[in-house]
N, C-alpha and C positions, 0 to 999 in steps of 0.2 A: 984341655979342660973346658975351654969356652965352647968348643964344638959339641961336646957331650951335653952340656947344660942346655944349649939351644935345641938339640935333638930331643931331649927329654921334655922340654917345654912344648914342642910341636906335637909330640905324641899325646901329651896330657890334654892339649886343646882338642884333639880329634877323638878322644876316648868315647864319648857319648854318641858319636855319629853312627857307629856300628850298631848300637842298641836301637837307635831310631830307625835305621834301615831295616833291621830284623823285624821290629814291630810293624812297620809299614808293610813288609812282605807277608807277615802272618795275617794282618787285617785284610789285605788283598785276597789271599787264599780263602779266608773265611767268607768274604763277600761273594766270591765266585761260587763256592760250595753252597751257600745259602740260596743264591739265585737258581742254581741247578736243581736243588732239592724242591724249591717252590714250583719250578716248571714240571718236574716229575710228578709232584702231587696233583697239579692241575690236569696233566694228561691222564693220570690214573682216575681222577674223579670224572672226567669227561667220558672215558671208556666205560666206567660203571654206569653212567647215565644212559649211554647208548645201549649197553647190554640190557638194562632194565626196559628201555623202550622196545627193543627187539623181542625180549621175552614176553612183554605184554601183547605185542602183535601176534606172536605164535600162540599165546593163550586164547586170544580172540578168534584166531583161525581154527583152533581146536573146538571152540564153542560152535562155530558155523558147521564144522564137520559132524560134530555130535548131534546137533539139531537136525541136520539133513538126514543122518542115519536113523535117528529116532522117528522122523516123519515118515520114513518108509515102513516103519513097523506100526505106527500109531498116528493116524491123520489128525487127531485132536490134540497132539502134543503142543503145548503153548510156551515151553521154555523152562528154565530153572535158574536158581540163584546160587552163587558162591560154590560152584563145583570146583573142588580142590584138586590141583595137580602139584607135582614136586616143585615147580618154580613159581607158583602163585595160584590164582583162581580166576574163573570167568563167570559172567552172567550172560544168559542168552534168552532172547524173546523171539517167538515165532508167531507171525500173524498171517492168516489166510488172505490172499489177494487174488481174486479171480481163479485162474487155473493153477496158480502156484502159491508160494509162501514168501513173505518178506521176513528175513531173519536178521536180527541185530545182535551182535555179540561184543561184549566189552571184556578185555583181558586186563587183569591187575597183577603186576609182577611183584614178587618179594625182592626188594633191592635195598641193601644197607646204604648205598650211596645216592639213591634218588628218592625223592619223596613220592611214594605211591605212583609209580609210572603206570599209565593206563593207555590203552589203544582200543578203538572201536572199529569193527568191520561190519558192513551191511551187505547182504547178498540177497538175490532173488533165486529161489530154488523151485524147480519143477520136479514133482515126484511121479514116476511111472512104475507102478507095481513095487518091486523091491529095489529099484534103481532111482537115482536122483541126478539131476543136472543143474549146475550152478550157472545162471545166465548173466547176472550182474554182480560185480564185486567192487565195493568201495571201502577204502581205508580212511578213517578219520583219526585225528589225534585226540 
């Protein structure tokens, strides 16, 4: 009988320790999951910003190409504003410089993750008849 009473008292003293260990384990798992989700959200946001910047660059390049093509058809072409494409729009300006044209094009991407990503491309274009050649190409942010 004495042995049974001391055994019951020992079990009663350790009864809450299992609950504390289980709560500590749940807290640890919750903390790890929270850190992982925060990292995933950060990676997703950075990828969205990069996608927006790349899209803006492609839009600016499209503006250069359109301006060069239009200059082969009309030598007095000066540019255009807010030309819409599926991923955003671009503004392009063409200025006569000696034997060629200086073209500046800025692309603005539609991006839900980045605040109005934009990229500017400047190029020097020479037009010969219905053909054009791009001599200088500079990308700015």
